[in-house]
PDB file with one MODEL, atoms N, CA, C and O in Angstrom:
MODEL        1
ATOM      1  N   MET A   1       0.841  -1.180   0.000  1.00  0.00           N
ATOM      2  CA  MET A   1       0.000   0.000   0.000  1.00  0.00           C
ATOM      3  C   MET A   1       0.888   1.247   0.000  1.00  0.00           C
ATOM      4  O   MET A   1       1.870   1.314   0.739  1.00  0.00           O
ATOM      5  N   GLN A   2       0.542   2.221  -0.822  1.00  0.00           N
ATOM      6  CA  GLN A   2       1.258   3.495  -0.892  1.00  0.00           C
ATOM      7  C   GLN A   2       0.676   4.456   0.141  1.00  0.00           C
ATOM      8  O   GLN A   2      -0.540   4.519   0.325  1.00  0.00           O
ATOM      9  N   ILE A   3       1.564   5.214   0.823  1.00  0.00           N
ATOM     10  CA  ILE A   3       1.095   6.203   1.794  1.00  0.00           C
ATOM     11  C   ILE A   3       1.886   7.501   1.653  1.00  0.00           C
ATOM     12  O   ILE A   3       2.915   7.562   0.980  1.00  0.00           O
ATOM     13  N   ARG A   4       1.375   8.518   2.302  1.00  0.00           N
ATOM     14  CA  ARG A   4       2.038   9.818   2.403  1.00  0.00           C
ATOM     15  C   ARG A   4       2.271  10.072   3.884  1.00  0.00           C
ATOM     16  O   ARG A   4       1.432   9.731   4.717  1.00  0.00           O
ATOM     17  N   THR A   5       3.418  10.673   4.213  1.00  0.00           N
ATOM     18  CA  THR A   5       3.695  10.988   5.607  1.00  0.00           C
ATOM     19  C   THR A   5       4.301  12.376   5.729  1.00  0.00           C
ATOM     20  O   THR A   5       5.012  12.847   4.841  1.00  0.00           O
ATOM     21  N   HIS A   6       4.005  13.009   6.835  1.00  0.00           N
ATOM     22  CA  HIS A   6       4.642  14.284   7.204  1.00  0.00           C
ATOM     23  C   HIS A   6       5.453  13.994   8.456  1.00  0.00           C
ATOM     24  O   HIS A   6       4.920  13.531   9.464  1.00  0.00           O
ATOM     25  N   ILE A   7       6.753  14.273   8.378  1.00  0.00           N
ATOM     26  CA  ILE A   7       7.669  14.016   9.487  1.00  0.00           C
ATOM     27  C   ILE A   7       8.267  15.352   9.908  1.00  0.00           C
ATOM     28  O   ILE A   7       8.800  16.082   9.072  1.00  0.00           O
ATOM     29  N   LYS A   8       8.185  15.680  11.187  1.00  0.00           N
ATOM     30  CA  LYS A   8       8.818  16.889  11.712  1.00  0.00           C
ATOM     31  C   LYS A   8       9.916  16.452  12.668  1.00  0.00           C
ATOM     32  O   LYS A   8       9.668  15.734  13.637  1.00  0.00           O
ATOM     33  N   ILE A   9      11.139  16.899  12.379  1.00  0.00           N
ATOM     34  CA  ILE A   9      12.312  16.519  13.162  1.00  0.00           C
ATOM     35  C   ILE A   9      12.722  17.703  14.029  1.00  0.00           C
ATOM     36  O   ILE A   9      12.906  18.813  13.530  1.00  0.00           O
ATOM     37  N   HIS A  10      12.865  17.461  15.335  1.00  0.00           N
ATOM     38  CA  HIS A  10      13.263  18.487  16.301  1.00  0.00           C
ATOM     39  C   HIS A  10      14.678  18.199  16.794  1.00  0.00           C
ATOM     40  O   HIS A  10      15.138  17.058  16.757  1.00  0.00           O
ATOM     41  N   GLY A  11      15.353  19.231  17.251  1.00  0.00           N
ATOM     42  CA  GLY A  11      16.692  19.083  17.827  1.00  0.00           C
ATOM     43  C   GLY A  11      17.698  19.927  17.064  1.00  0.00           C
ATOM     44  O   GLY A  11      17.350  20.925  16.434  1.00  0.00           O
ATOM     45  N   LYS A  12      18.955  19.503  17.134  1.00  0.00           N
ATOM     46  CA  LYS A  12      20.018  20.174  16.370  1.00  0.00           C
ATOM     47  C   LYS A  12      20.024  19.538  14.986  1.00  0.00           C
ATOM     48  O   LYS A  12      20.766  18.592  14.722  1.00  0.00           O
ATOM     49  N   VAL A  13      19.179  20.079  14.108  1.00  0.00           N
ATOM     50  CA  VAL A  13      18.979  19.456  12.800  1.00  0.00           C
ATOM     51  C   VAL A  13      19.151  20.428  11.625  1.00  0.00           C
ATOM     52  O   VAL A  13      18.923  20.058  10.474  1.00  0.00           O
ATOM     53  N   GLN A  14      19.546  21.651  11.916  1.00  0.00           N
ATOM     54  CA  GLN A  14      19.849  22.603  10.848  1.00  0.00           C
ATOM     55  C   GLN A  14      21.331  22.959  10.920  1.00  0.00           C
ATOM     56  O   GLN A  14      21.901  23.075  12.004  1.00  0.00           O
ATOM     57  N   GLY A  15      21.941  23.127   9.761  1.00  0.00           N
ATOM     58  CA  GLY A  15      23.363  23.440   9.700  1.00  0.00           C
ATOM     59  C   GLY A  15      24.248  22.223   9.923  1.00  0.00           C
ATOM     60  O   GLY A  15      25.443  22.359  10.184  1.00  0.00           O
ATOM     61  N   VAL A  16      23.660  21.029   9.820  1.00  0.00           N
ATOM     62  CA  VAL A  16      24.401  19.785  10.060  1.00  0.00           C
ATOM     63  C   VAL A  16      24.234  18.795   8.906  1.00  0.00           C
ATOM     64  O   VAL A  16      24.485  17.601   9.070  1.00  0.00           O
ATOM     65  N   PHE A  17      23.813  19.288   7.741  1.00  0.00           N
ATOM     66  CA  PHE A  17      23.608  18.479   6.527  1.00  0.00           C
ATOM     67  C   PHE A  17      22.484  17.457   6.670  1.00  0.00           C
ATOM     68  O   PHE A  17      22.519  16.392   6.055  1.00  0.00           O
ATOM     69  N   PHE A  18      21.484  17.795   7.492  1.00  0.00           N
ATOM     70  CA  PHE A  18      20.357  16.886   7.691  1.00  0.00           C
ATOM     71  C   PHE A  18      19.568  16.691   6.402  1.00  0.00           C
ATOM     72  O   PHE A  18      19.140  15.577   6.098  1.00  0.00           O
ATOM     73  N   ARG A  19      19.373  17.765   5.642  1.00  0.00           N
ATOM     74  CA  ARG A  19      18.604  17.644   4.402  1.00  0.00           C
ATOM     75  C   ARG A  19      19.327  16.755   3.387  1.00  0.00           C
ATOM     76  O   ARG A  19      18.697  15.924   2.732  1.00  0.00           O
ATOM     77  N   ASP A  20      20.641  16.926   3.257  1.00  0.00           N
ATOM     78  CA  ASP A  20      21.419  16.063   2.355  1.00  0.00           C
ATOM     79  C   ASP A  20      21.343  14.606   2.799  1.00  0.00           C
ATOM     80  O   ASP A  20      21.195  13.705   1.974  1.00  0.00           O
ATOM     81  N   HIS A  21      21.445  14.383   4.097  1.00  0.00           N
ATOM     82  CA  HIS A  21      21.334  13.036   4.668  1.00  0.00           C
ATOM     83  C   HIS A  21      19.974  12.423   4.314  1.00  0.00           C
ATOM     84  O   HIS A  21      19.886  11.246   3.964  1.00  0.00           O
ATOM     85  N   THR A  22      18.932  13.226   4.408  1.00  0.00           N
ATOM     86  CA  THR A  22      17.576  12.755   4.132  1.00  0.00           C
ATOM     87  C   THR A  22      17.423  12.347   2.671  1.00  0.00           C
ATOM     88  O   THR A  22      16.829  11.310   2.377  1.00  0.00           O
ATOM     89  N   ILE A  23      17.950  13.151   1.760  1.00  0.00           N
ATOM     90  CA  ILE A  23      17.882  12.815   0.334  1.00  0.00           C
ATOM     91  C   ILE A  23      18.629  11.512   0.056  1.00  0.00           C
ATOM     92  O   ILE A  23      18.137  10.669  -0.695  1.00  0.00           O
ATOM     93  N   LYS A  24      19.803  11.336   0.649  1.00  0.00           N
ATOM     94  CA  LYS A  24      20.572  10.099   0.450  1.00  0.00           C
ATOM     95  C   LYS A  24      19.784   8.889   0.934  1.00  0.00           C
ATOM     96  O   LYS A  24      19.770   7.852   0.270  1.00  0.00           O
ATOM     97  N   LYS A  25      19.135   9.011   2.075  1.00  0.00           N
ATOM     98  CA  LYS A  25      18.352   7.890   2.615  1.00  0.00           C
ATOM     99  C   LYS A  25      17.164   7.576   1.718  1.00  0.00           C
ATOM    100  O   LYS A  25      16.858   6.406   1.490  1.00  0.00           O
ATOM    101  N   ALA A  26      16.490   8.599   1.207  1.00  0.00           N
ATOM    102  CA  ALA A  26      15.358   8.373   0.300  1.00  0.00           C
ATOM    103  C   ALA A  26      15.830   7.674  -0.971  1.00  0.00           C
ATOM    104  O   ALA A  26      15.179   6.748  -1.456  1.00  0.00           O
ATOM    105  N   ASN A  27      16.960   8.120  -1.506  1.00  0.00           N
ATOM    106  CA  ASN A  27      17.492   7.510  -2.731  1.00  0.00           C
ATOM    107  C   ASN A  27      17.967   6.078  -2.499  1.00  0.00           C
ATOM    108  O   ASN A  27      17.798   5.228  -3.373  1.00  0.00           O
ATOM    109  N   GLN A  28      18.556   5.798  -1.339  1.00  0.00           N
ATOM    110  CA  GLN A  28      19.004   4.443  -1.022  1.00  0.00           C
ATOM    111  C   GLN A  28      17.828   3.475  -0.966  1.00  0.00           C
ATOM    112  O   GLN A  28      17.920   2.346  -1.449  1.00  0.00           O
ATOM    113  N   LEU A  29      16.733   3.918  -0.377  1.00  0.00           N
ATOM    114  CA  LEU A  29      15.560   3.054  -0.257  1.00  0.00           C
ATOM    115  C   LEU A  29      14.834   2.901  -1.591  1.00  0.00           C
ATOM    116  O   LEU A  29      14.252   1.851  -1.866  1.00  0.00           O
ATOM    117  N   GLY A  30      14.867   3.941  -2.416  1.00  0.00           N
ATOM    118  CA  GLY A  30      14.165   3.911  -3.688  1.00  0.00           C
ATOM    119  C   GLY A  30      12.658   3.998  -3.503  1.00  0.00           C
ATOM    120  O   GLY A  30      12.146   3.721  -2.418  1.00  0.00           O
ATOM    121  N   ASP A  31      11.958   4.375  -4.539  1.00  0.00           N
ATOM    122  CA  ASP A  31      10.491   4.457  -4.542  1.00  0.00           C
ATOM    123  C   ASP A  31       9.931   5.456  -3.529  1.00  0.00           C
ATOM    124  O   ASP A  31       8.750   5.382  -3.188  1.00  0.00           O
ATOM    125  N   ILE A  32      10.757   6.390  -3.038  1.00  0.00           N
ATOM    126  CA  ILE A  32      10.276   7.425  -2.114  1.00  0.00           C
ATOM    127  C   ILE A  32      10.386   8.767  -2.816  1.00  0.00           C
ATOM    128  O   ILE A  32      11.444   9.134  -3.327  1.00  0.00           O
ATOM    129  N   THR A  33       9.273   9.494  -2.831  1.00  0.00           N
ATOM    130  CA  THR A  33       9.238  10.826  -3.421  1.00  0.00           C
ATOM    131  C   THR A  33       8.796  11.827  -2.367  1.00  0.00           C
ATOM    132  O   THR A  33       8.232  11.455  -1.338  1.00  0.00           O
ATOM    133  N   GLY A  34       9.060  13.104  -2.635  1.00  0.00           N
ATOM    134  CA  GLY A  34       8.643  14.148  -1.701  1.00  0.00           C
ATOM    135  C   GLY A  34       9.697  15.219  -1.572  1.00  0.00           C
ATOM    136  O   GLY A  34      10.404  15.531  -2.530  1.00  0.00           O
ATOM    137  N   TYR A  35       9.802  15.791  -0.362  1.00  0.00           N
ATOM    138  CA  TYR A  35      10.776  16.855  -0.145  1.00  0.00           C
ATOM    139  C   TYR A  35      11.148  16.982   1.328  1.00  0.00           C
ATOM    140  O   TYR A  35      10.476  16.452   2.213  1.00  0.00           O
ATOM    141  N   VAL A  36      12.235  17.698   1.556  1.00  0.00           N
ATOM    142  CA  VAL A  36      12.701  18.036   2.895  1.00  0.00           C
ATOM    143  C   VAL A  36      12.984  19.531   2.913  1.00  0.00           C
ATOM    144  O   VAL A  36      13.487  20.073   1.929  1.00  0.00           O
ATOM    145  N   CYS A  37      12.670  20.207   4.017  1.00  0.00           N
ATOM    146  CA  CYS A  37      12.933  21.642   4.110  1.00  0.00           C
ATOM    147  C   CYS A  37      13.169  22.051   5.561  1.00  0.00           C
ATOM    148  O   CYS A  37      12.676  21.420   6.496  1.00  0.00           O
ATOM    149  N   ASN A  38      13.941  23.132   5.718  1.00  0.00           N
ATOM    150  CA  ASN A  38      14.152  23.727   7.037  1.00  0.00           C
ATOM    151  C   ASN A  38      12.989  24.646   7.365  1.00  0.00           C
ATOM    152  O   ASN A  38      12.405  25.260   6.472  1.00  0.00           O
ATOM    153  N   ASN A  39      12.652  24.741   8.643  1.00  0.00           N
ATOM    154  CA  ASN A  39      11.625  25.659   9.127  1.00  0.00           C
ATOM    155  C   ASN A  39      12.271  26.776   9.937  1.00  0.00           C
ATOM    156  O   ASN A  39      13.359  26.601  10.486  1.00  0.00           O
ATOM    157  N   ALA A  40      11.610  27.907  10.010  1.00  0.00           N
ATOM    158  CA  ALA A  40      12.121  29.056  10.753  1.00  0.00           C
ATOM    159  C   ALA A  40      12.314  28.756  12.240  1.00  0.00           C
ATOM    160  O   ALA A  40      13.136  29.395  12.897  1.00  0.00           O
ATOM    161  N   ASP A  41      11.563  27.791  12.776  1.00  0.00           N
ATOM    162  CA  ASP A  41      11.674  27.469  14.203  1.00  0.00           C
ATOM    163  C   ASP A  41      12.812  26.498  14.521  1.00  0.00           C
ATOM    164  O   ASP A  41      12.941  26.060  15.664  1.00  0.00           O
ATOM    165  N   GLY A  42      13.644  26.151  13.523  1.00  0.00           N
ATOM    166  CA  GLY A  42      14.790  25.269  13.751  1.00  0.00           C
ATOM    167  C   GLY A  42      14.509  23.798  13.511  1.00  0.00           C
ATOM    168  O   GLY A  42      15.414  22.972  13.630  1.00  0.00           O
ATOM    169  N   THR A  43      13.277  23.455  13.178  1.00  0.00           N
ATOM    170  CA  THR A  43      12.935  22.065  12.878  1.00  0.00           C
ATOM    171  C   THR A  43      13.123  21.800  11.387  1.00  0.00           C
ATOM    172  O   THR A  43      13.343  22.716  10.596  1.00  0.00           O
ATOM    173  N   VAL A  44      13.030  20.535  11.032  1.00  0.00           N
ATOM    174  CA  VAL A  44      13.080  20.119   9.632  1.00  0.00           C
ATOM    175  C   VAL A  44      11.781  19.386   9.317  1.00  0.00           C
ATOM    176  O   VAL A  44      11.356  18.508  10.069  1.00  0.00           O
ATOM    177  N   ASP A  45      11.156  19.749   8.206  1.00  0.00           N
ATOM    178  CA  ASP A  45       9.938  19.074   7.733  1.00  0.00           C
ATOM    179  C   ASP A  45      10.297  18.151   6.578  1.00  0.00           C
ATOM    180  O   ASP A  45      11.097  18.495   5.708  1.00  0.00           O
ATOM    181  N   ILE A  46       9.692  16.978   6.592  1.00  0.00           N
ATOM    182  CA  ILE A  46       9.838  16.015   5.506  1.00  0.00           C
ATOM    183  C   ILE A  46       8.439  15.567   5.109  1.00  0.00           C
ATOM    184  O   ILE A  46       7.642  15.165   5.957  1.00  0.00           O
ATOM    185  N   VAL A  47       8.151  15.639   3.831  1.00  0.00           N
ATOM    186  CA  VAL A  47       6.914  15.073   3.294  1.00  0.00           C
ATOM    187  C   VAL A  47       7.352  14.007   2.305  1.00  0.00           C
ATOM    188  O   VAL A  47       8.081  14.288   1.354  1.00  0.00           O
ATOM    189  N   ALA A  48       6.903  12.785   2.540  1.00  0.00           N
ATOM    190  CA  ALA A  48       7.350  11.668   1.706  1.00  0.00           C
ATOM    191  C   ALA A  48       6.185  10.773   1.344  1.00  0.00           C
ATOM    192  O   ALA A  48       5.244  10.594   2.117  1.00  0.00           O
ATOM    193  N   GLU A  49       6.273  10.208   0.133  1.00  0.00           N
ATOM    194  CA  GLU A  49       5.285   9.240  -0.324  1.00  0.00           C
ATOM    195  C   GLU A  49       5.997   8.009  -0.850  1.00  0.00           C
ATOM    196  O   GLU A  49       7.099   8.095  -1.392  1.00  0.00           O
ATOM    197  N   GLY A  50       5.358   6.871  -0.685  1.00  0.00           N
ATOM    198  CA  GLY A  50       5.909   5.631  -1.196  1.00  0.00           C
ATOM    199  C   GLY A  50       5.262   4.429  -0.534  1.00  0.00           C
ATOM    200  O   GLY A  50       4.283   4.571   0.198  1.00  0.00           O
ATOM    201  N   PRO A  51       5.809   3.240  -0.791  1.00  0.00           N
ATOM    202  CA  PRO A  51       5.281   2.024  -0.175  1.00  0.00           C
ATOM    203  C   PRO A  51       5.396   2.111   1.357  1.00  0.00           C
ATOM    204  O   PRO A  51       6.409   2.571   1.883  1.00  0.00           O
ATOM    205  N   GLU A  52       4.376   1.677   2.044  1.00  0.00           N
ATOM    206  CA  GLU A  52       4.333   1.829   3.505  1.00  0.00           C
ATOM    207  C   GLU A  52       5.558   1.232   4.197  1.00  0.00           C
ATOM    208  O   GLU A  52       6.090   1.839   5.126  1.00  0.00           O
ATOM    209  N   ASN A  53       6.015   0.056   3.763  1.00  0.00           N
ATOM    210  CA  ASN A  53       7.172  -0.554   4.421  1.00  0.00           C
ATOM    211  C   ASN A  53       8.430   0.294   4.236  1.00  0.00           C
ATOM    212  O   ASN A  53       9.244   0.399   5.153  1.00  0.00           O
ATOM    213  N   LYS A  54       8.596   0.902   3.054  1.00  0.00           N
ATOM    214  CA  LYS A  54       9.760   1.765   2.816  1.00  0.00           C
ATOM    215  C   LYS A  54       9.629   3.083   3.574  1.00  0.00           C
ATOM    216  O   LYS A  54      10.623   3.610   4.073  1.00  0.00           O
ATOM    217  N   ILE A  55       8.429   3.611   3.664  1.00  0.00           N
ATOM    218  CA  ILE A  55       8.217   4.839   4.435  1.00  0.00           C
ATOM    219  C   ILE A  55       8.539   4.592   5.906  1.00  0.00           C
ATOM    220  O   ILE A  55       9.166   5.436   6.547  1.00  0.00           O
ATOM    221  N   ASP A  56       8.124   3.458   6.447  1.00  0.00           N
ATOM    222  CA  ASP A  56       8.430   3.140   7.853  1.00  0.00           C
ATOM    223  C   ASP A  56       9.937   3.045   8.066  1.00  0.00           C
ATOM    224  O   ASP A  56      10.448   3.542   9.070  1.00  0.00           O
ATOM    225  N   ASP A  57      10.653   2.419   7.143  1.00  0.00           N
ATOM    226  CA  ASP A  57      12.106   2.328   7.219  1.00  0.00           C
ATOM    227  C   ASP A  57      12.725   3.722   7.107  1.00  0.00           C
ATOM    228  O   ASP A  57      13.663   4.047   7.834  1.00  0.00           O
ATOM    229  N   PHE A  58      12.205   4.533   6.205  1.00  0.00           N
ATOM    230  CA  PHE A  58      12.677   5.904   6.000  1.00  0.00           C
ATOM    231  C   PHE A  58      12.518   6.725   7.280  1.00  0.00           C
ATOM    232  O   PHE A  58      13.428   7.466   7.653  1.00  0.00           O
ATOM    233  N   ILE A  59      11.385   6.603   7.948  1.00  0.00           N
ATOM    234  CA  ILE A  59      11.149   7.310   9.210  1.00  0.00           C
ATOM    235  C   ILE A  59      12.210   6.913  10.231  1.00  0.00           C
ATOM    236  O   ILE A  59      12.770   7.773  10.911  1.00  0.00           O
ATOM    237  N   ASP A  60      12.488   5.619  10.341  1.00  0.00           N
ATOM    238  CA  ASP A  60      13.523   5.154  11.277  1.00  0.00           C
ATOM    239  C   ASP A  60      14.873   5.765  10.947  1.00  0.00           C
ATOM    240  O   ASP A  60      15.593   6.199  11.846  1.00  0.00           O
ATOM    241  N   ARG A  61      15.223   5.804   9.668  1.00  0.00           N
ATOM    242  CA  ARG A  61      16.521   6.349   9.258  1.00  0.00           C
ATOM    243  C   ARG A  61      16.606   7.853   9.513  1.00  0.00           C
ATOM    244  O   ARG A  61      17.667   8.363   9.873  1.00  0.00           O
ATOM    245  N   CYS A  62      15.510   8.549   9.330  1.00  0.00           N
ATOM    246  CA  CYS A  62      15.498   9.996   9.571  1.00  0.00           C
ATOM    247  C   CYS A  62      15.499  10.327  11.067  1.00  0.00           C
ATOM    248  O   CYS A  62      15.862  11.434  11.462  1.00  0.00           O
ATOM    249  N   SER A  63      15.102   9.382  11.874  1.00  0.00           N
ATOM    250  CA  SER A  63      15.050   9.598  13.317  1.00  0.00           C
ATOM    251  C   SER A  63      16.425   9.746  13.944  1.00  0.00           C
ATOM    252  O   SER A  63      16.553  10.291  15.040  1.00  0.00           O
ATOM    253  N   SER A  64      17.448   9.267  13.263  1.00  0.00           N
ATOM    254  CA  SER A  64      18.794   9.395  13.820  1.00  0.00           C
ATOM    255  C   SER A  64      19.589  10.493  13.119  1.00  0.00           C
ATOM    256  O   SER A  64      20.412  11.144  13.762  1.00  0.00           O
ATOM    257  N   GLY A  65      19.377  10.717  11.848  1.00  0.00           N
ATOM    258  CA  GLY A  65      20.078  11.767  11.128  1.00  0.00           C
ATOM    259  C   GLY A  65      21.572  11.510  11.004  1.00  0.00           C
ATOM    260  O   GLY A  65      22.059  10.449  11.394  1.00  0.00           O
ATOM    261  N   PRO A  66      22.302  12.488  10.456  1.00  0.00           N
ATOM    262  CA  PRO A  66      23.749  12.332  10.326  1.00  0.00           C
ATOM    263  C   PRO A  66      24.414  12.433  11.704  1.00  0.00           C
ATOM    264  O   PRO A  66      23.787  12.866  12.671  1.00  0.00           O
ATOM    265  N   SER A  67      25.669  12.037  11.784  1.00  0.00           N
ATOM    266  CA  SER A  67      26.375  12.017  13.080  1.00  0.00           C
ATOM    267  C   SER A  67      26.507  13.409  13.692  1.00  0.00           C
ATOM    268  O   SER A  67      26.680  13.524  14.905  1.00  0.00           O
ATOM    269  N   THR A  68      26.433  14.460  12.894  1.00  0.00           N
ATOM    270  CA  THR A  68      26.555  15.827  13.394  1.00  0.00           C
ATOM    271  C   THR A  68      25.247  16.370  13.979  1.00  0.00           C
ATOM    272  O   THR A  68      25.241  17.443  14.582  1.00  0.00           O
ATOM    273  N   SER A  69      24.156  15.648  13.808  1.00  0.00           N
ATOM    274  CA  SER A  69      22.854  16.103  14.301  1.00  0.00           C
ATOM    275  C   SER A  69      22.559  15.516  15.680  1.00  0.00           C
ATOM    276  O   SER A  69      23.197  14.563  16.126  1.00  0.00           O
ATOM    277  N   GLU A  70      21.569  16.120  16.336  1.00  0.00           N
ATOM    278  CA  GLU A  70      21.062  15.604  17.611  1.00  0.00           C
ATOM    279  C   GLU A  70      19.539  15.669  17.559  1.00  0.00           C
ATOM    280  O   GLU A  70      18.942  16.698  17.875  1.00  0.00           O
ATOM    281  N   VAL A  71      18.925  14.577  17.163  1.00  0.00           N
ATOM    282  CA  VAL A  71      17.470  14.522  17.067  1.00  0.00           C
ATOM    283  C   VAL A  71      16.893  14.293  18.463  1.00  0.00           C
ATOM    284  O   VAL A  71      17.248  13.330  19.143  1.00  0.00           O
ATOM    285  N   THR A  72      15.997  15.193  18.878  1.00  0.00           N
ATOM    286  CA  THR A  72      15.392  15.072  20.200  1.00  0.00           C
ATOM    287  C   THR A  72      13.946  14.593  20.149  1.00  0.00           C
ATOM    288  O   THR A  72      13.437  14.046  21.128  1.00  0.00           O
ATOM    289  N   LYS A  73      13.279  14.795  19.005  1.00  0.00           N
ATOM    290  CA  LYS A  73      11.870  14.412  18.887  1.00  0.00           C
ATOM    291  C   LYS A  73      11.517  14.261  17.422  1.00  0.00           C
ATOM    292  O   LYS A  73      12.014  14.999  16.572  1.00  0.00           O
ATOM    293  N   VAL A  74      10.654  13.299  17.131  1.00  0.00           N
ATOM    294  CA  VAL A  74      10.174  13.083  15.763  1.00  0.00           C
ATOM    295  C   VAL A  74       8.650  12.970  15.807  1.00  0.00           C
ATOM    296  O   VAL A  74       8.103  12.092  16.474  1.00  0.00           O
ATOM    297  N   ASP A  75       7.979  13.858  15.096  1.00  0.00           N
ATOM    298  CA  ASP A  75       6.524  13.802  14.971  1.00  0.00           C
ATOM    299  C   ASP A  75       6.191  13.210  13.610  1.00  0.00           C
ATOM    300  O   ASP A  75       6.761  13.616  12.596  1.00  0.00           O
ATOM    301  N   VAL A  76       5.272  12.254  13.584  1.00  0.00           N
ATOM    302  CA  VAL A  76       4.914  11.585  12.334  1.00  0.00           C
ATOM    303  C   VAL A  76       3.394  11.560  12.186  1.00  0.00           C
ATOM    304  O   VAL A  76       2.669  11.178  13.104  1.00  0.00           O
ATOM    305  N   GLU A  77       2.938  11.971  11.024  1.00  0.00           N
ATOM    306  CA  GLU A  77       1.526  11.856  10.668  1.00  0.00           C
ATOM    307  C   GLU A  77       1.451  11.154   9.324  1.00  0.00           C
ATOM    308  O   GLU A  77       2.203  11.490   8.409  1.00  0.00           O
ATOM    309  N   LYS A  78       0.563  10.191   9.189  1.00  0.00           N
ATOM    310  CA  LYS A  78       0.392   9.458   7.936  1.00  0.00           C
ATOM    311  C   LYS A  78      -0.936   9.832   7.294  1.00  0.00           C
ATOM    312  O   LYS A  78      -1.941  10.052   7.970  1.00  0.00           O
ATOM    313  N   TYR A  79      -0.908   9.897   5.960  1.00  0.00           N
ATOM    314  CA  TYR A  79      -2.071  10.313   5.177  1.00  0.00           C
ATOM    315  C   TYR A  79      -2.273   9.367   3.997  1.00  0.00           C
ATOM    316  O   TYR A  79      -1.522   8.412   3.799  1.00  0.00           O
ATOM    317  N   MET A  80      -3.296   9.660   3.235  1.00  0.00           N
ATOM    318  CA  MET A  80      -3.532   8.913   1.999  1.00  0.00           C
ATOM    319  C   MET A  80      -2.519   9.352   0.948  1.00  0.00           C
ATOM    320  O   MET A  80      -2.161  10.527   0.876  1.00  0.00           O
ATOM    321  N   PHE A  81      -2.069   8.425   0.151  1.00  0.00           N
ATOM    322  CA  PHE A  81      -1.145   8.661  -0.948  1.00  0.00           C
ATOM    323  C   PHE A  81      -1.798   9.575  -1.982  1.00  0.00           C
ATOM    324  O   PHE A  81      -2.971   9.402  -2.313  1.00  0.00           O
ATOM    325  N   THR A  82      -1.029  10.561  -2.499  1.00  0.00           N
ATOM    326  CA  THR A  82      -1.581  11.467  -3.506  1.00  0.00           C
ATOM    327  C   THR A  82      -0.890  11.347  -4.863  1.00  0.00           C
ATOM    328  O   THR A  82      -1.476  11.704  -5.885  1.00  0.00           O
ATOM    329  N   GLY A  83       0.350  10.846  -4.885  1.00  0.00           N
ATOM    330  CA  GLY A  83       1.092  10.766  -6.136  1.00  0.00           C
ATOM    331  C   GLY A  83       1.540  12.121  -6.647  1.00  0.00           C
ATOM    332  O   GLY A  83       1.784  12.290  -7.841  1.00  0.00           O
ATOM    333  N   GLU A  84       1.647  13.086  -5.745  1.00  0.00           N
ATOM    334  CA  GLU A  84       1.965  14.468  -6.106  1.00  0.00           C
ATOM    335  C   GLU A  84       3.394  14.667  -6.617  1.00  0.00           C
ATOM    336  O   GLU A  84       3.634  15.558  -7.431  1.00  0.00           O
ATOM    337  N   PHE A  85       4.339  13.857  -6.154  1.00  0.00           N
ATOM    338  CA  PHE A  85       5.755  14.113  -6.420  1.00  0.00           C
ATOM    339  C   PHE A  85       6.335  13.146  -7.452  1.00  0.00           C
ATOM    340  O   PHE A  85       5.878  12.012  -7.593  1.00  0.00           O
ATOM    341  N   GLU A  86       7.359  13.626  -8.173  1.00  0.00           N
ATOM    342  CA  GLU A  86       8.070  12.787  -9.133  1.00  0.00           C
ATOM    343  C   GLU A  86       9.413  12.316  -8.592  1.00  0.00           C
ATOM    344  O   GLU A  86       9.928  11.278  -9.009  1.00  0.00           O
ATOM    345  N   ASP A  87       9.985  13.089  -7.654  1.00  0.00           N
ATOM    346  CA  ASP A  87      11.279  12.734  -7.085  1.00  0.00           C
ATOM    347  C   ASP A  87      11.346  13.237  -5.647  1.00  0.00           C
ATOM    348  O   ASP A  87      10.348  13.716  -5.108  1.00  0.00           O
ATOM    349  N   PHE A  88      12.517  13.131  -5.027  1.00  0.00           N
ATOM    350  CA  PHE A  88      12.707  13.619  -3.666  1.00  0.00           C
ATOM    351  C   PHE A  88      13.752  14.705  -3.719  1.00  0.00           C
ATOM    352  O   PHE A  88      14.849  14.487  -4.233  1.00  0.00           O
ATOM    353  N   ASP A  89      13.422  15.899  -3.185  1.00  0.00           N
ATOM    354  CA  ASP A  89      14.379  17.000  -3.266  1.00  0.00           C
ATOM    355  C   ASP A  89      14.286  17.929  -2.060  1.00  0.00           C
ATOM    356  O   ASP A  89      13.463  17.742  -1.164  1.00  0.00           O
ATOM    357  N   ILE A  90      15.156  18.934  -2.067  1.00  0.00           N
ATOM    358  CA  ILE A  90      15.173  19.965  -1.024  1.00  0.00           C
ATOM    359  C   ILE A  90      14.313  21.124  -1.490  1.00  0.00           C
ATOM    360  O   ILE A  90      14.397  21.556  -2.640  1.00  0.00           O
ATOM    361  N   ARG A  91      13.489  21.621  -0.587  1.00  0.00           N
ATOM    362  CA  ARG A  91      12.728  22.848  -0.845  1.00  0.00           C
ATOM    363  C   ARG A  91      13.279  23.934   0.056  1.00  0.00           C
ATOM    364  O   ARG A  91      13.639  23.684   1.207  1.00  0.00           O
ATOM    365  N   TYR A  92      13.338  25.128  -0.474  1.00  0.00           N
ATOM    366  CA  TYR A  92      13.881  26.270   0.280  1.00  0.00           C
ATOM    367  C   TYR A  92      12.793  27.244   0.657  1.00  0.00           C
ATOM    368  O   TYR A  92      13.069  28.261   1.293  1.00  0.00           O
TER     369      TYR A  92
ENDMDL
END
């Protein structure tokens, strides 16, 4: 089953290549589309779509981030798949 998820990452997650790390993880898993972006409040937002098992794995991988980050909290909401995205990229 295909799903869409919104993931909000809290902690020391900006200025530590978290977005690049996220793109690499999405590409490694394959079949994941969407985007990652920094928020003004210091959090990182990720919107991703793909097979539920890969999305669950992706969430786990994003929960730790790169070694330079310090993830303190991860909020996850799951939605119906929309097919909105063609690839996974950074939004500014």
